[in-house]
C-alpha positions in Angstrom: 12.3 -21.0 -9.3 11.8 -23.1 -12.5 14.2 -23.1 -15.3 11.5 -21.7 -17.6 10.9 -18.8 -15.3 14.6 -18.2 -15.2 14.8 -18.2 -19.0 11.9 -15.8 -19.3 13.3 -13.3 -16.8 17.0 -13.8 -17.3 17.6 -12.7 -13.7 19.8 -14.4 -11.2 18.0 -15.6 -8.1 20.0 -13.4 -5.8 18.7 -10.3 -7.5 15.0 -11.0 -6.8 15.0 -9.5 -3.2 16.9 -6.5 -4.6 14.2 -5.9 -7.2 11.6 -6.1 -4.4 13.5 -3.6 -2.3 13.9 -1.2 -5.2 10.1 -1.3 -5.7 9.6 -0.8 -2.0 12.1 2.1 -1.9 10.3 3.7 -4.9 6.9 3.3 -3.1 8.1 5.0 0.0 10.2 7.7 -1.7 6.9 8.6 -3.5 5.2 8.8 0.0 8.1 10.9 1.3 7.6 13.3 -1.7 4.0 13.4 -0.7 5.0 14.5 2.8 6.8 17.5 1.3 3.6 18.4 -0.6 1.7 18.4 2.6 3.1 21.9 3.3 0.9 23.4 0.6 -1.6 20.6 -0.3 -4.0 18.6 1.8 -2.9 14.9 2.3 -6.2 13.7 0.8 -5.5 15.7 -2.4 -2.0 14.2 -2.7 -3.4 10.7 -2.2 -6.1 11.4 -4.8 -3.6 12.5 -7.3 -1.6 9.3 -6.6 -4.8 7.3 -7.3 -5.5 9.2 -10.4 -2.0 8.6 -11.8 -2.2 4.9 -10.9 -5.6 4.6 -12.5 -4.4 6.2 -15.7 -1.3 4.1 -15.8 -3.2 0.8 -15.2 -5.9 1.7 -17.8 -3.3 2.5 -20.5 -1.4 -0.8 -19.6 -4.4 -3.1 -19.3 -6.8 -1.5 -21.8 -9.8 -3.0 -20.0 -12.3 -1.6 -22.6 -11.4 -4.6 -24.7 -13.3 -6.9 -22.3 -17.0 -7.2 -21.9 -18.2 -5.8 -18.6 -21.4 -6.7 -16.7 -23.1 -4.2 -14.4 -22.2 -6.3 -11.4 -18.6 -6.7 -12.5 -18.2 -3.0 -12.9 -19.8 -2.3 -9.5 -17.5 -4.7 -7.7 -14.5 -3.2 -9.5 -15.5 0.3 -8.6 -16.0 -0.7 -5.0 -12.5 -2.3 -5.0 -11.1 0.9 -6.4 -12.9 3.1 -3.9 -11.6 1.0 -1.0 -8.1 1.3 -2.4 -8.1 5.0 -3.0 -9.7 5.7 0.4 -7.1 3.5 2.0 -4.4 5.6 0.4 -6.1 8.8 1.5 -6.3 7.6 5.1 -2.7 6.4 5.0 -1.5 9.8 3.7 -3.4 11.5 6.6 -1.5 9.2 8.9 2.0 10.0 7.5 1.1 13.7 7.7 1.1 13.2 11.5 3.4 10.3 12.4 6.6 8.9 11.0 6.4 6.9 7.8 7.9 3.7 9.3 5.5 3.8 12.2 2.5 4.2 9.9 3.5 1.4 7.6 4.2 -1.0 10.6 0.8 -0.2 12.2 -0.9 -0.6 8.8 0.3 -4.2 8.6 -2.1 -5.1 11.5 -4.8 -5.4 8.8 -3.4 -8.1 6.5 -1.9 -10.1 9.5 -5.3 -10.1 11.2 -7.0 -11.3 7.9 -4.4 -14.1 7.6 -5.3 -15.2 11.1 -9.1 -15.2 10.8 -10.3 -18.8 10.7 -6.9 -20.2 11.5 -6.2 -22.4 14.5 -2.5 -22.5 14.1 -0.5 -21.3 17.1 2.0 -19.5 14.9 -0.7 -17.3 13.4 -2.0 -16.2 16.8 1.6 -15.6 17.7 2.0 -13.3 14.7 -1.0 -11.2 15.7 0.4 -11.0 19.2 3.7 -9.7 17.8 2.0 -7.1 15.7 -0.1 -5.9 18.6 3.1 -5.7 20.7 4.8 -3.8 17.9 2.0 -1.3 17.5 1.9 -0.8 21.3 5.6 0.0 21.3 5.3 2.3 18.3 2.4 4.3 19.7 0.9 3.1 22.9 3.9 3.7 25.2 5.0 7.1 23.8 3.7 10.3 25.3 4.5 12.4 22.2 2.8 10.2 19.6 0.0 11.9 17.6 -3.2 10.1 18.5 -5.0 11.2 15.4 -2.1 10.0 13.3 -2.1 6.7 15.0 -5.9 6.5 14.5 -5.5 7.1 10.8 -2.9 4.4 10.6 -5.2 1.9 12.4 -8.1 2.9 10.1 -5.7 2.3 7.1 -5.1 -1.2 8.6 -8.8 -1.9 8.6 -9.2 -0.7 5.0 -6.2 -2.9 4.0 -8.1 -5.8 5.5 -11.1 -4.8 3.5 -9.0 -4.4 0.4 -7.9 -8.0 0.7 -11.4 -9.3 1.3 -13.0 -7.3 -1.6 -10.0 -8.0 -3.8 -10.5 -11.8 -3.3 -14.0 -11.4 -4.7 -12.6 -9.4 -7.7 -10.0 -12.1 -8.3 -12.6 -14.9 -8.1 -14.8 -13.0 -10.5 -12.3 -12.6 -13.3 -9.2 -10.6 -14.1 -8.0 -8.8 -11.1 -5.7 -6.5 -12.9 -8.4 -5.3 -15.3 -10.7 -4.8 -12.4 -8.1 -2.9 -10.5 -7.5 -0.6 -13.5 -11.3 0.1 -14.0 -11.8 0.4 -10.2 -8.9 2.9 -9.6 -10.0 5.1 -12.6 -13.7 5.0 -11.5 -12.8 5.8 -7.9 -10.6 8.7 -8.9 -13.5 10.2 -10.8 -16.1 9.4 -8.1 -14.0 10.9 -5.3 -12.7 13.8 -7.3 -15.5 16.3 -6.4 -15.2 15.5 -2.6 -11.4 16.0 -2.7 -11.6 19.2 -4.7 -14.2 20.6 -2.3 -12.0 19.8 0.7 -8.9 21.3 -0.9 -10.7 24.5 -2.0 -11.8 25.1 1.6 -8.1 25.1 2.5 -6.3 26.6 -0.6 -7.8 26.4 -4.0 -4.8 28.0 -5.7 -2.9 24.7 -5.6 -5.0 23.4 -8.5 -3.6 26.3 -10.6 0.0 25.4 -9.9 1.3 22.9 -12.5 4.1 21.8 -10.1 1.5 20.4 -7.8 0.0 18.3 -10.6 3.4 17.2 -11.8 4.6 16.2 -8.3 1.3 14.6 -7.5 1.4 12.5 -10.6 5.1 11.8 -9.9 4.0 10.4 -6.5 1.6 8.1 -8.3 4.3 6.8 -10.6 6.8 6.3 -7.8 4.4 4.9 -5.3 2.2 2.8 -7.7 3.5 2.3 -11.2 7.1 1.4 -10.5 6.6 -0.8 -7.5 3.6 -2.5 -9.0 5.5 -3.4 -12.2 8.5 -4.7 -10.2 6.1 -6.7 -8.0 4.7 -8.5 -11.1 8.3 -9.4 -12.2 9.1 -10.7 -8.7 5.8 -12.7 -8.5 6.5 -14.4 -11.8 9.9 -15.6 -10.5 9.2 -16.6 -6.9 5.5 -17.1 -6.6 3.1 -15.9 -3.9 4.7 -17.8 -1.0 8.1 -16.2 -1.1 6.6 -12.9 -2.2 4.6 -12.8 1.0 7.8 -13.3 3.0 9.3 -10.4 1.1 6.5 -8.2 2.3 8.1 -8.3 5.7 10.8 -6.0 4.3 8.3 -3.1 3.8 8.1 -1.7 7.4 11.9 -1.7 7.7 12.3 -0.1 4.2 9.8 2.6 5.1 11.6 3.4 8.3 14.9 3.8 6.4 13.4 6.0 3.8 11.7 8.1 6.5 15.1 8.5 8.3 17.0 9.4 5.2 14.5 11.7 3.4 12.4 13.1 6.2 14.9 12.9 9.2 12.4 10.7 11.0 15.0 8.8 13.0 13.3 6.1 15.1 14.0 5.6 18.8 15.1 2.3 20.1 11.6 1.3 21.3 10.3 2.2 17.8 13.0 0.0 16.1 12.0 -2.9 18.3 8.3 -2.3 17.4 9.1 -2.3 13.7 11.2 -5.5 14.0 8.3 -7.2 15.8 6.0 -6.3 12.9 8.6 -7.5 10.4 8.8 -10.9 12.2 5.0 -11.2 12.4 4.6 -10.6 8.7 7.2 -13.3 7.9 5.5 -15.8 10.3 2.0 -15.2 8.9 3.2 -15.4 5.3 2.5 -19.1 4.9 -1.2 -18.8 6.0 -1.8 -15.8 3.7 -0.7 -17.8 0.7 -3.2 -20.5 1.1 -5.8 -18.0 -0.1 -6.0 -16.2 -3.5 -5.1 -12.6 -2.8 -5.3 -9.5 -4.9 -2.2 -7.6 -5.8 -0.5 -5.5 -3.1 -2.1 -2.1 -2.5 -1.2 0.5 -5.0 
């Protein structure tokens, strides 16, 4: 950390991991609130409300209309937003069926695999092996695991990999934050009719309940706005290399939040699986930061 960065932030170095953890807790508390909403609302609808809230918050923050947009730039940004919102929808379908900590750990298979592509370093292949072993412990050796839930988590991992690859194109093309703002807003509008149709087939009355809208938007603030803002503070202080290492805290944080808020207490084998994923993310952090990456998923 440079002295200039310390002067701008006025934060002691020891507090940086705490800021990251606060953001992570906010993110997964929002997801836990979403789990409570699943009793009356489809997971896809909750995830869409989260994306809508994130899009509105980012648009108001970045005010992307001040920039000049080309048709190609807008199309790439929209694709980026669609991948992000669909990733969130699939993730919420996963946590509706399997524990939060398990879903987050399985989801990390995506970014770790992307970090390893094209690498010939033994440590990167070792990281993938650890993630696969962790995923196997979390789902493959348990007879009571929800296979659809595990499938949704694996699909979320694939979409996270796509998010990184598409996000890199967005970052190379211009301002990634403005593109994310436009993309999230456009995706929420584009996917809205599909989500509304699915929800109305289940229970259309939820759209007339202001509490659903309020809680859904609250999920967006907790899971997107708060952690995203804190991530930006942390990134300015420690840079991408240390930030990638901090990402290893996410699966463990999700497991703790799931245990406290949802009574999803992991078994010993699940704890070992989560720890393997945590270690794999830390090992692969160096490789990931050799590439320009988009912001963490919102």
